[in-house]
N, C-alpha and C positions, 0 to 999 in steps of 0.2 A: 658733278652729278646733275643731269638735266631730265626734264620731262620726256624729251625724245628718247633718251636712253631707256627710261622706265617703259615707254610705249613699245620700244623694240623688244624689251624683255616680255612684255605682255603678249606681243604678237606671236611668240614662240610657244604659247600655251596651247596645246591641242584641245579642240573643242568638237563637239558633235561627232560627225563620222570619222574624225581624224584620230580617234582612239581615246583612251583614258586620259584623265588629267595628269599633266605633268606637274606635280607639286613643287618640285625644285624651281621650276619656271615661275610658279605662282609666288613663292617665297621670294625669289630674286626680284620680281617685278614689285612686290610689296615693299621691300626694303628700299628699292630706288625711289619709289613714290614717296615713302616716308621721308627720305633724306631730302628730296626736292621740296616737299611740303614744309619741313623745318627750315630749310634754306629760304624759301619764299617768305616765310613768316619773319625771319630774322631781317631780311631785306626791308620788309614793311616797317618794322620797328626802327631800323636805322634811319630810313627816310622820314619817318614820323619825328624822331628825335632831332633830325637836322632842321625840319620845318619849324619845330617849336622851340628851337634853341635861341637864347637871348643874343647869341653872337650874330645869328641871322638878322635879328631886329636891328642890332647896332649897324651892321653893314647896309641894311635896307635904308636906314635913315641917311646914311652917307651917300648911297647910290640908289636912289628910289627905283629907277628903271631896272637895274640889275636885281634888285630885291623882288620887285614884282614878278619879273620873268622867272627868277629861281623859284619863288612860291608856287607860281602857276605850273611849272614844269614838275615840281616834286608833288603837287596836288594831283596832277594828272597820272603820275606813276602809281600813286596809292589808291586811286579810285577808278582806273581804267578797267572796264570789264574785259577787255581784250588782253590785258596784261596781268597785273597782280590782283585785280579785282579790288574790292574794298579792303585794303591791307593795312589800314591804319591800326596801330597797337603800340603799346609800351608807354610808360610815363603818364602823368596825370592827364594831360591833354589827349594823348593817344587813347588811353583807356576809356575816357568819357566819349570820345568819338566812336570807338569800337563798340561800346555799350549801346549807343544810339543806332549804329549800323546793324547790331545784332537784333535789336528789337524790331527794326524795320526790314529784317530779313535780307540785308545786303551781305553777300557772301564773298569772302576772299578766295582767290584761286588756291591759296594754301589749304583752305578748308576743303575744298573740292578734292585736291590731291590726297588729303588726309582721309577723307571718306573712302576714296578709292583703294587706298592702302589697307584700310581696316577691312573693306569688302574682300580683298584678295586674301587676307589673313583668315577670314572666316571660311572662304572657299577652300583653302589649303587644309584648314582643320576638318572640314567636312569629308575630305577624301580619307582621313584616318578614323574619323568617328562618323560612321554612316547614319547614325540617328539624327545628326545635324542636317542631313540631306533629305530626311523624311518631309512630306508635305507641310505638316503642321509646324515643324521647327523651322523649315525654309520660309514659310510665311512670316514668322517672327523675325528672322535675320534680314529678310528683304525689307520689311517694314522699318527695322532699325536703320539700315543703310539709307533708306529713302527719308528718314526723319519723321515718319508718320507715327506720332506717339499714340494716337488713338488706335491705330492698327496694331501697334505693339501690344498694347493692353488686351486688345481682343484676341490676338494670337497667343498671348501668354495664358489667358483664361481658357482658351481652347486646349492648349497643351496640359494645363492642370486638370481639366475635366477629363482628358483622354489618359493621362498617365499618373495623375496625383502630383503633390508638391515635390516630394523627394526626387521622383524620376525626372520631373521637369527641370529641377535644379541640376541634376546630373547631366541631362541631355545638353543643356547650354553651358555647362561648366568649362569646357575647352575654350570657349570664347567669351566667357562672362565679362572680362575686363574690356574686351573689344566692344561688346554691346553697350556697356555702361558709358564708355568713352564716345561712342556714337551718339548716344542720347544726350550726353553733356554738350558735345560740340554743336548739335543741330537744334537745340532748344533756344528760347529767346533769353535765357539767363546767362549773361556774360561771366558771372562770377565763378561758374563751375568749368569754364573751358580749359583751365590749367590741368584739370584732371585728364582731359583727352590728350593734351599735348605731351604731358609726361608719360602717359601710357604709350603714345606713339613712338616716343623716343626710347621706351624700354626701361623707364624708371618706375620708382614707387611713388604714386601720387601723395601729395601732402594736403589734399583737400578731398572731401567726400563728393561724389558725383552729382548728387541732386541739387543741393543748395550751394555747393562750393564752400562749406564751413571749413575753416583752416585747421591745421594741425594744432595750433596754439590752443584752440578751444578743448581739443582732447587732452592736451597737456594740463589743463586746469583740473582734469579729473585724476591726475597722477596720484596714485594711492597713498604714497608715504615714502619714508626712508628705507624701508624693507629690513626685515630681520628674520632670524632662524632660531628655532628652539628644538632641542632633541625631542623625539617622539617615540611612541611604541606602536608598531604596527598591529593590525588585528590578525586573527587566526588565519585568513586567507593569505595575507601577505606572508606570514611566517611560513606557511606550507609551500608557496611558490619559491621563496628565497631558499628554502631547504634543499630544493632540487635544482637551483639555478647553476649556471656555468658561465664562463667568460667567452661568450660567443653571441653574435648578433641577435638570434632568435630569442635566447634566454634573456638578453637585455630588454627586448621589446615586451616579453611576457612579464618581466619585473615591473616595467612601466605600466602595463595594464593592471597589475595588481596594486600598485600605488594609488591608482584612481586619479581624479583631477580635483581634489578638495584641498590642496595645499601641500601635500607630502612631496618630498624628493628623497633620493637615497644616495648615500656615499658608501662606496665599497672600497675596502682596502685589500690589496692583493700582494702576497709574496710571490714574485714572478720567477719563472723558471731560470732566469739569468741571475737571480739573487737580488735583484732591485725590488724596492717597494714602490708600487704604483697605486693610483687611485682612479676610480671610475665614478662619475657622477650621472645619475639617471633622473631625467626631467620630464614629467608628464606635461600634457597640453592643457586646453581651456575648458573650464566648467561652463557649460551653456545654460545652466539653470537661471542665473541672473546677470544683468549687465555688469554688475559689481558686487563683489563680496569682500571678505576680510583678508583674503589671500591675493597674491599676484596672478593667480591662475583664473582670471575672469576675462570677459570680453573687453573691458577697458584696458587690461593688461595686454591683450593680444594686439590691439591697435597701437598701443604705446610702443610695444617692442617692435612692431613692424616698421614704425616710422622713426624710432630713436634708438640709440645704443645704451645710454645710461638710463636705466629704468628701475622700477621697484623690484621687478623679478631678478635683474642682474645684481642689484645691491643685496637682496636678500640671499642670493647664492654666495656672494662674497662673504657675507656674515656667517653663512654655514660653514664655509671652509676655515674661517678664523676660529669659530667655536669648536670645530672638530680638531683643531691643532695641526692641520696640514702644513707641513713645513714649507717655507719659501724655497722655490726651486724644484718642488716635487713634480714628477710627471703626472699628468692628468688627461684622461679621456672624458669627454661629455657626450652622452647619447640622449637626444631629446625628440619627443614626438610633438609635432605641430608647433604650438607656442614654445614648448621646451626646446625645440631645435632652433627657433628664432633667437631665444635668449642665449643659447649656446654660441651662436654666431655673433651675437652682440658682444659677448665676453671675448670672443676671439678678435674682435675689432677694437677692444679697449686696451690702450697701451699700458695703462697702470696694472691691469689684470695679468697680461701676458708677461710683464716685467716681474711680477711676483711668483707666478706659477708657470711651469713649463707645459703649456697646453699642446699636446701631440696630435690628437684627433678630435674632430667634431663630426658626429653622425646625425644627420637630420632625418626623421622619418615622417614623411608627409608634411614637410615644412616649407613655407615660402621663403627661401633664403638666398635665391639666386642673385640678388642685387647687392648683397653684403659681401664684404671681403675682410679676411683676416689680416691683422697687422703683420704677423710673421707668415711668409709664404711657405714655410716649412710645415705649417699645420696641415695635416691631411684631412681634407673635407670630403665627406661621403654624403650624397643625398639619395634617399630612396623614395621613389615616387610611383604611386598607382595613378595611372593616367585618368582613371575615373574618379579620383579624388578632386574635390573642388578646391580645397585649401591651398595646395602648392602653387596654383596658379595666381594667387593673390599678390604675388611679388611683381606682377606685370609681365612676366616672361611667357608669352604665348606664342602661337604660330607667327613666324616671320619676325619675331622680336629682334631688334638689333643687340639685345643683351647677350653676350657670349660668356661661357664659363671659362675661368682660368685653366690653363693646361693641366695643372696638378690636380684639379678637382676630379672626383669620380661620381658621376650621376648614373644610377641604375634605375630604369624606368620600365614599366610593363602595363599591359592591359590584362586584367583578370576578370573572373566571372562575377565578381561582387560589383555590380553596376551601380546600385543606388547609393546615394549619399544620405545619411552619414555613415552607413556601413562600410563604404569604400574608404572611409577616412579612419576608421577605428584601428587602434594599435593591434587588436586581436586579428584583424583581417590581414594587416601586413605580416604579422608573424605566421599566420596559417599559409599565406602565399609563399613566403620564403622557405617554409618547410616542404612545400609540394611542388607547385608548377614552376617556381623560380629559384629552385635549389641552387642553380648555378651562381645566382647573385649572392646568396647566402655564403657559399664557398668563397666568393670573390672578397666579400667584406672580411670574413674571418681570416683570410690571408693577410689582409692589411693591418690587422690588430693583434698579430701573434705575440707581439712583445707584452701583451697583457695576459697571456697564458700563465697559470700558476695556481697557487692555493689561496682561496678566499679566506681571509682571516678576520674580516669585519664587514657587517652590513648594518649601517645605522640610518634609520629613517629620521628626517628632520621636517618639522612643520614650517613652512614659509609663511610669513605674515607681512601685511602691508605696513604695520606700525608696531 
């Protein structure tokens, strides 16, 4: 994978009078540039490690002229502006040197290629989301690509004054990870660079983008062992459950009625084939406070995004034990937002899938694309409103190298509910599947026909941190 190859792909992008943008060529060029940037960064790390190795020092003592020549050649390789640029990185010595280079604005060629790759991703996204190409939004993205933070702040303020906070957030949501990565990569703070490189590679960052605070700091806020208690739903939940059925829109309606203050629902079904199966419905995050007494809070959201064994997943396991769900029972989990992430975490947990036969995981507006079930036979379905900000938090954006496994079903659409958080609400997903995206509703229902039958139990549980 070479820079020349990426340039050749970029040359095939129609511009100006040559016609509309070829988004496929943009994506191809972006992926090639990202691969080249990551390869150049690895080369810099390997050269840095070789230069700082004690073995080189031992050999230099034995053969001074050879040692001096080797050090000078390697030093030129990782500092030559016509080659790798200032490419020192990795290890204690390399990170100290990289930090000094970052502060003095000495840039590696890998960074230049990464910036170009992000810029192409943004351009590809603008072809599908025209609001990104509007003048005010374009000023914001151009400033981010150029690394002009003051201009980014001015453009953001202009967008907020023009559209308000929610519409501004929705406008930039298709490329929000790219914008954060660019700001992290081009500032003088070397501790947040890993956020940008992980995003470029299509992974989930384990640091936040501003200060580079690590995942371990979030883990210190981990809420507890997790437990579940039987609960009684309110009158609204009772009315919704009374008319509920075993199909995707009904499941999402039930999740809406559960709210996001700690409740989950376990449904027992006597299926048409005579088997007894279970459905677990998991709501998303409460945005009232950073942290509350349930796993459905912002701390829980970050924790589940970054880890598998979390307070939410442990509380769910406690729920199934308290409910007396037998080992080997067939189970489907439907989760909205954080609930979908927790469901995928359970699918990724060997001990959980060894205890219960998890057949389906359905994520509704959930950032789950980088998680993988232990058992490839688990049917994963992801429902995504492209105006929704949250599903993009898994780092899978335009031209992302992350590819979904062949057995996954991702159903995505653009609907009329543009503004976040309305675009993320479970009520919006349910309404869209009832009307303009009825074909997706039918597709999901075809995949879950094994759960058709008589509902013989609907038991709410309160999930708690401790």
